[in-house]
DSSP file (Angstrom, degrees, kcal/mol; ACC not computed):
  #  RESIDUE AA STRUCTURE BP1 BP2  ACC     N-H-->O    O-->H-N    N-H-->O    O-->H-N    TCO  KAPPA ALPHA  PHI   PSI    X-CA   Y-CA   Z-CA
    1    1 A M     >        0   0    0      0, 0.0     4,-2.3     0, 0.0     5,-0.2   0.000 360.0 360.0 360.0 -41.9  -13.5   24.8  -16.0
    2    2 A K  H  >  +     0   0    0      1,-0.2     4,-2.6     2,-0.2     5,-0.2   0.890 360.0  52.4 -63.2 -38.4  -11.7   24.9  -12.6
    3    3 A K  H  > S+     0   0    0      1,-0.2     4,-2.5     2,-0.2    -1,-0.2   0.903 109.2  49.4 -64.3 -40.3  -13.8   22.0  -11.4
    4    4 A L  H  > S+     0   0    0      2,-0.2     4,-2.3     1,-0.2    -2,-0.2   0.921 112.0  48.0 -63.9 -44.2  -12.9   19.9  -14.4
    5    5 A T  H  X S+     0   0    0     -4,-2.3     4,-2.3     2,-0.2    -2,-0.2   0.917 112.9  48.0 -62.9 -44.4   -9.2   20.7  -14.0
    6    6 A L  H  X S+     0   0    0     -4,-2.6     4,-2.5     2,-0.2    -2,-0.2   0.916 111.8  49.9 -63.3 -43.6   -9.3   19.8  -10.3
    7    7 A S  H  X S+     0   0    0     -4,-2.5     4,-2.5     1,-0.2    -1,-0.2   0.900 110.4  50.5 -61.5 -41.0  -11.2   16.6  -10.9
    8    8 A T  H  X S+     0   0    0     -4,-2.3     4,-2.5     2,-0.2    -2,-0.2   0.910 110.6  48.9 -64.3 -42.7   -8.7   15.6  -13.6
    9    9 A L  H  X S+     0   0    0     -4,-2.3     4,-2.3     2,-0.2    -2,-0.2   0.908 111.9  48.7 -63.9 -42.4   -5.7   16.3  -11.3
   10   10 A I  H  X S+     0   0    0     -4,-2.5     4,-2.0     2,-0.2    -2,-0.2   0.941 113.1  46.9 -63.4 -47.0   -7.3   14.2   -8.5
   11   11 A L  H  X S+     0   0    0     -4,-2.5     4,-2.3     1,-0.2    -2,-0.2   0.912 111.7  51.2 -61.4 -43.3   -8.0   11.3  -10.8
   12   12 A A  H  X S+     0   0    0     -4,-2.5     4,-2.6     1,-0.2    -1,-0.2   0.888 109.1  50.8 -62.4 -39.4   -4.5   11.5  -12.3
   13   13 A S  H  X S+     0   0    0     -4,-2.3     4,-2.3     2,-0.2    -1,-0.2   0.871 109.7  50.5 -68.1 -35.2   -3.0   11.4   -8.8
   14   14 A L  H  X S+     0   0    0     -4,-2.0     4,-1.8     2,-0.2    -2,-0.2   0.925 112.9  45.5 -66.8 -43.7   -5.0    8.4   -7.8
   15   15 A V  H  X S+     0   0    0     -4,-2.3     4,-2.2     2,-0.2    -2,-0.2   0.915 113.6  49.5 -65.1 -43.1   -4.0    6.5  -11.0
   16   16 A A  H  X S+     0   0    0     -4,-2.6     4,-2.5     1,-0.2    -2,-0.2   0.897 108.7  53.3 -63.7 -40.9   -0.4    7.4  -10.5
   17   17 A G  H  X S+     0   0    0     -4,-2.3     4,-2.1     1,-0.2    16,-0.3   0.885 109.8  48.0 -61.4 -39.7   -0.4    6.3   -6.9
   18   18 A T  H  X S+     0   0    0     -4,-1.8     4,-1.9     2,-0.2    -1,-0.2   0.907 111.4  49.7 -67.6 -42.3   -1.8    2.9   -7.9
   19   19 A A  H  X S+     0   0    0     -4,-2.2     4,-0.6     1,-0.2    -2,-0.2   0.904 112.4  47.9 -63.8 -40.9    0.8    2.5  -10.6
   20   20 A V  H >< S+     0   0    0     -4,-2.5     3,-1.1     1,-0.2     4,-0.3   0.909 109.0  53.3 -66.8 -42.9    3.6    3.4   -8.2
   21   21 A A  H >< S+     0   0    0     -4,-2.1     3,-2.1     1,-0.3     4,-0.3   0.890 100.2  61.3 -61.1 -39.4    2.4    1.1   -5.5
   22   22 A S  H >< S+     0   0    0     -4,-1.9     3,-1.3     1,-0.3    -1,-0.3   0.733  88.8  70.8 -64.6 -19.9    2.4   -1.9   -7.8
   23   23 A Q  T << S+     0   0    0     -3,-1.1    -1,-0.3    -4,-0.6    -2,-0.2   0.707  98.3  51.4 -68.5 -15.9    6.1   -1.6   -8.5
   24   24 A Y  T <  S+     0   0    0     -3,-2.1    -1,-0.3    -4,-0.3    -2,-0.2   0.422  82.3 119.6 -99.0  -0.8    6.6   -2.8   -4.9
   25   25 A D    <   -     0   0    0     -3,-1.3     5,-0.2    -4,-0.3    15,-0.0  -0.348  44.2-167.1 -61.4 144.8    4.4   -5.9   -5.2
   26   26 A K  B >   -A   29   0A   0      3,-0.5     3,-3.0    -2,-0.0    -2,-0.1  -0.883  42.1 -67.9-126.8 160.9    6.1   -9.2   -4.7
   27   27 A P  T 3  S+     0   0    0      0, 0.0     3,-0.1     0, 0.0    60,-0.0  -0.285 126.2  10.1 -53.4 123.8    4.9  -12.7   -5.5
   28   28 A G  T 3  S+     0   0    0      1,-0.2    15,-2.4    14,-0.1     2,-0.4   0.353 116.8  90.7  89.0  -5.6    1.9  -13.3   -3.1
   29   29 A F  E <   -AB  26  42A   0     -3,-3.0    -3,-0.5    13,-0.3     2,-0.4  -0.949  54.2-161.6-127.7 144.8    1.8   -9.7   -1.9
   30   30 A V  E     - B   0  41A   0     11,-2.9    11,-2.4    -2,-0.4     2,-0.3  -0.974  15.1-156.5-121.0 137.6   -0.1   -6.6   -3.1
   31   31 A T  E     - B   0  40A   0     -2,-0.4     2,-0.3     9,-0.2     9,-0.2  -0.855  10.9-173.8-118.0 152.2    0.9   -3.2   -2.0
   32   32 A E  E     - B   0  39A   0      7,-2.1     7,-3.7    -2,-0.3     2,-0.5  -0.991  18.2-138.5-137.7 142.0   -0.9    0.2   -1.8
   33   33 A I  E     + B   0  38A   0     -2,-0.3     2,-0.4   -16,-0.3     5,-0.2  -0.908  27.3 167.5-104.9 127.4    0.6    3.6   -1.0
   34   34 A E  E >   - B   0  37A   0      3,-2.4     3,-1.8    -2,-0.5    -2,-0.1  -0.977  70.0 -12.6-140.3 125.7   -1.3    5.8    1.4
   35   35 A D  T 3  S-     0   0    0     -2,-0.4     3,-0.1     1,-0.3    -1,-0.1   0.839 127.6 -55.7  54.1  37.1    0.1    9.0    3.0
   36   36 A G  T 3  S+     0   0    0      1,-0.3    36,-0.5    35,-0.0     2,-0.4   0.562 114.9 114.9  76.8   8.0    3.6    8.0    1.9
   37   37 A R  E <   -B   34   0A   0     -3,-1.8    -3,-2.4    34,-0.1     2,-0.8  -0.875  65.5-127.2-112.7 145.6    3.4    4.6    3.7
   38   38 A L  E     -Bc  33  73A   0     34,-2.8    36,-2.9    -2,-0.4     2,-0.4  -0.811  20.6-158.8 -95.5 112.4    3.5    1.3    1.9
   39   39 A W  E     -Bc  32  74A   0     -7,-3.7    -7,-2.1    -2,-0.8     2,-0.4  -0.747   8.3-158.5 -88.8 136.6    0.6   -1.0    2.9
   40   40 A V  E     +Bc  31  75A   0     34,-2.7    36,-0.6    -2,-0.4     2,-0.3  -0.955  14.9 170.4-121.5 134.4    1.2   -4.7    2.3
   41   41 A F  E     -B   30   0A   0    -11,-2.4   -11,-2.9    -2,-0.4     2,-0.2  -0.966  39.2-104.6-136.7 152.7   -1.4   -7.4    2.0
   42   42 A R  E >   -B   29   0A   0     -2,-0.3     3,-1.9   -13,-0.2     6,-0.3  -0.586  56.6 -91.8 -71.4 140.8   -1.5  -11.0    1.0
   43   43 A A  T 3  S+     0   0    0    -15,-2.4    -1,-0.1     1,-0.3   -14,-0.0  -0.284 107.5   2.9 -57.2 136.1   -2.9  -11.3   -2.6
   44   44 A N  T 3  S+     0   0    0      1,-0.2    -1,-0.3    -3,-0.1     2,-0.1   0.673  96.5 151.1  61.9  21.4   -6.6  -11.8   -2.6
   45   45 A S    <>  -     0   0    0     -3,-1.9     4,-1.8     1,-0.1    -1,-0.2  -0.401  58.8-121.5 -81.4 159.5   -6.9  -11.6    1.2
   46   46 A Q  H  > S+     0   0    0      1,-0.2     4,-2.7     2,-0.2     5,-0.2   0.848 113.7  60.1 -65.0 -34.4   -9.9  -10.3    3.1
   47   47 A E  H  > S+     0   0    0      2,-0.2     4,-2.3     1,-0.2    -1,-0.2   0.884 104.3  49.2 -61.7 -38.9   -7.7   -7.6    4.6
   48   48 A L  H  > S+     0   0    0     -6,-0.3     4,-2.3     2,-0.2    -1,-0.2   0.926 111.6  48.5 -65.4 -45.1   -7.0   -6.2    1.1
   49   49 A K  H  X S+     0   0    0     -4,-1.8     4,-1.7     1,-0.2    -2,-0.2   0.913 112.9  48.2 -61.1 -42.9  -10.7   -6.2    0.2
   50   50 A D  H  X>S+     0   0    0     -4,-2.7     4,-3.4     2,-0.2     5,-0.6   0.895 109.7  52.8 -64.5 -40.3  -11.5   -4.5    3.5
   51   51 A F  H  X5S+     0   0    0     -4,-2.3     4,-2.0     1,-0.2    -2,-0.2   0.918 110.2  47.2 -61.7 -44.8   -8.8   -1.9    2.9
   52   52 A K  H  <5S+     0   0    0     -4,-2.3    -1,-0.2     1,-0.2    -2,-0.2   0.829 119.8  40.4 -66.8 -31.0  -10.1   -1.1   -0.5
   53   53 A A  H  <5S+     0   0    0     -4,-1.7    -2,-0.2    -5,-0.2    -1,-0.2   0.867 136.0  10.4 -84.0 -38.6  -13.6   -0.8    0.8
   54   54 A S  H  <5S-     0   0    0     -4,-3.4     2,-0.2     1,-0.3    -3,-0.2   0.533  94.8-125.4-124.0 -10.3  -13.1    1.0    4.1
   55   55 A G     << +     0   0    0     -4,-2.0    -1,-0.3    -5,-0.6    -2,-0.1  -0.608  68.4  13.3  93.9-158.7   -9.5    2.3    4.3
   56   56 A E  S    S-     0   0    0     -2,-0.2     2,-0.1     1,-0.1     4,-0.1  -0.200  77.6-118.3 -58.8 138.2   -6.9    1.6    7.0
   57   57 A P        -     0   0    0      0, 0.0    -1,-0.1     0, 0.0    18,-0.0  -0.407  15.6-124.5 -73.1 154.6   -7.7   -1.2    9.5
   58   58 A A  S    S+     0   0    0      1,-0.1     2,-0.5    -2,-0.1    -2,-0.1   0.902 102.0  53.2 -65.0 -41.1   -8.1   -0.4   13.2
   59   59 A K  S    S+     0   0    0     17,-0.0     2,-0.3     2,-0.0    -1,-0.1  -0.857  77.0 157.6 -98.3 126.1   -5.4   -2.9   14.1
   60   60 A Q        -     0   0    0     -2,-0.5     2,-0.4    -4,-0.1    16,-0.2  -0.988  31.4-146.9-149.6 155.8   -2.1   -2.5   12.2
   61   61 A F  E     -D   75   0A   0     14,-3.1    14,-2.4    -2,-0.3     2,-0.3  -0.948  21.1-173.9-122.4 143.1    1.5   -3.3   12.4
   62   62 A S  E     -D   74   0A   0     -2,-0.4     2,-0.4    12,-0.2    12,-0.2  -0.972  23.1-159.0-140.8 155.0    4.3   -1.1   11.1
   63   63 A D  E >   -D   73   0A   0     10,-2.4    10,-2.1    -2,-0.3     3,-1.1  -0.931  31.1-134.1-132.1 106.5    8.0   -1.1   10.5
   64   64 A I  T 3  S-     0   0    0     -2,-0.4     8,-0.2     1,-0.2     7,-0.1  -0.425  76.5 -11.5 -72.7 125.3    9.3    2.5   10.2
   65   65 A G  T 3  S+     0   0    0     -2,-0.3    -1,-0.2     5,-0.2     7,-0.2   0.521 100.1 109.7  72.4   7.9   11.8    3.2    7.4
   66   66 A S    <   +     0   0    0     -3,-1.1     6,-0.2     4,-0.1    -2,-0.1   0.498  58.0  86.1 -95.3  -2.9   12.4   -0.5    6.5
   67   67 A G  S >  S-     0   0    0      4,-2.9     3,-1.6    -4,-0.3     4,-0.1  -0.163  95.3 -54.9 -88.3-176.5   10.6   -0.5    3.1
   68   68 A P  G >  S+     0   0    0      0, 0.0     3,-1.8     0, 0.0    -1,-0.2  -0.304 126.3   8.5 -57.5 140.3   11.7    0.4   -0.4
   69   69 A E  G 3  S-     0   0    0      1,-0.3    -2,-0.1    -3,-0.1    -3,-0.1   0.771 133.8 -65.3  56.3  28.6   13.1    3.9   -0.6
   70   70 A G  G <  S+     0   0    0     -3,-1.6    -1,-0.3     1,-0.2    -5,-0.2   0.633  91.3 156.4  74.0  14.7   13.0    4.2    3.2
   71   71 A M    <   -     0   0    0     -3,-1.8    -4,-2.9    -6,-0.1     2,-0.4  -0.353  48.6-110.6 -71.9 152.5    9.2    4.0    3.4
   72   72 A T        -     0   0    0    -36,-0.5   -34,-2.8    -7,-0.2     2,-0.5  -0.679  32.9-144.6 -75.9 135.3    7.4    2.8    6.4
   73   73 A V  E     -cD  38  63A   0    -10,-2.1   -10,-2.4    -2,-0.4     2,-0.3  -0.899  18.9-174.8-107.5 132.8    5.7   -0.5    5.8
   74   74 A K  E     +cD  39  62A   0    -36,-2.9   -34,-2.7    -2,-0.5     2,-0.3  -0.926   6.2 173.6-127.2 150.8    2.4   -1.3    7.3
   75   75 A A  E     -cD  40  61A   0    -14,-2.4   -14,-3.1    -2,-0.3   -34,-0.1  -0.975  40.5-120.8-150.4 161.1    0.2   -4.4    7.4
   76   76 A A  S    S+     0   0    0    -36,-0.6     2,-0.3    -2,-0.3   -35,-0.1   0.669 100.7  31.2 -78.9 -17.6   -3.0   -5.6    9.0
   77   77 A D  S  > S-     0   0    0    -16,-0.1     4,-1.7     1,-0.1     3,-0.2  -0.995  77.1-126.2-142.8 151.1   -1.2   -8.5   10.6
   78   78 A E  H  > S+     0   0    0     -2,-0.3     4,-2.5     1,-0.2     5,-0.2   0.852 105.9  55.2 -64.1 -38.6    2.3   -9.0   11.9
   79   79 A Q  H  > S+     0   0    0      1,-0.2     4,-2.8     2,-0.2    -1,-0.2   0.896 106.5  51.0 -66.1 -39.6    3.1  -12.1    9.9
   80   80 A T  H  > S+     0   0    0      2,-0.2     4,-2.5     1,-0.2     5,-0.2   0.924 111.0  49.8 -61.3 -43.8    2.3  -10.5    6.6
   81   81 A L  H  X S+     0   0    0     -4,-1.7     4,-2.4     2,-0.2    -2,-0.2   0.943 113.3  45.1 -59.3 -49.9    4.6   -7.6    7.5
   82   82 A K  H  X S+     0   0    0     -4,-2.5     4,-1.8     1,-0.2    -2,-0.2   0.912 113.6  49.5 -62.0 -43.9    7.5   -9.9    8.5
   83   83 A D  H  X S+     0   0    0     -4,-2.8     4,-1.3     2,-0.2    -1,-0.2   0.898 111.8  48.0 -65.5 -40.2    7.0  -12.1    5.4
   84   84 A Y  H >X S+     0   0    0     -4,-2.5     4,-1.0    -5,-0.2     3,-0.6   0.940 110.5  51.0 -65.3 -46.4    7.0   -9.1    3.0
   85   85 A L  H 3X S+     0   0    0     -4,-2.4     4,-0.7     1,-0.3     3,-0.5   0.849 105.2  58.2 -59.8 -33.6   10.0   -7.6    4.6
   86   86 A Q  H >< S+     0   0    0     -4,-1.8     3,-0.8     1,-0.2     4,-0.5   0.862  99.8  57.5 -63.6 -35.9   11.8  -10.9    4.2
   87   87 A T  H X< S+     0   0    0     -4,-1.3     3,-0.6    -3,-0.6    -1,-0.2   0.783  99.9  59.1 -66.6 -24.9   11.2  -10.8    0.4
   88   88 A L  H 3< S+     0   0    0     -4,-1.0    -1,-0.2    -3,-0.5    -2,-0.2   0.739  99.6  57.3 -74.0 -22.6   13.0   -7.4    0.3
   89   89 A K  T <<        0   0    0     -3,-0.8    -1,-0.2    -4,-0.7    -2,-0.2   0.602 360.0 360.0 -84.1 -11.8   16.2   -9.0    1.7
   90   90 A K    <         0   0    0     -3,-0.6    -1,-0.2    -4,-0.5    -2,-0.1   0.475 360.0 360.0 -82.7 360.0   16.4  -11.6   -1.1
């Protein structure tokens, strides 16, 4: 019974994390929340596919505290990070 409850809680937290992250999506961008940080990817990019398959990229760019609700925003490339942050100012 404990294993079932734990599994249910883990699954629920994963689903909730995905739902929360999508509220920060902007046109052309997909977001994921990991460890309280907002990861930003271009929609349908190879970086997004790699992130879902393998986790955080070795090379990453971040802007501390500049995201929604004061979150740190991270991206696999600097231009994606800058472009996403620009959408927040509009």
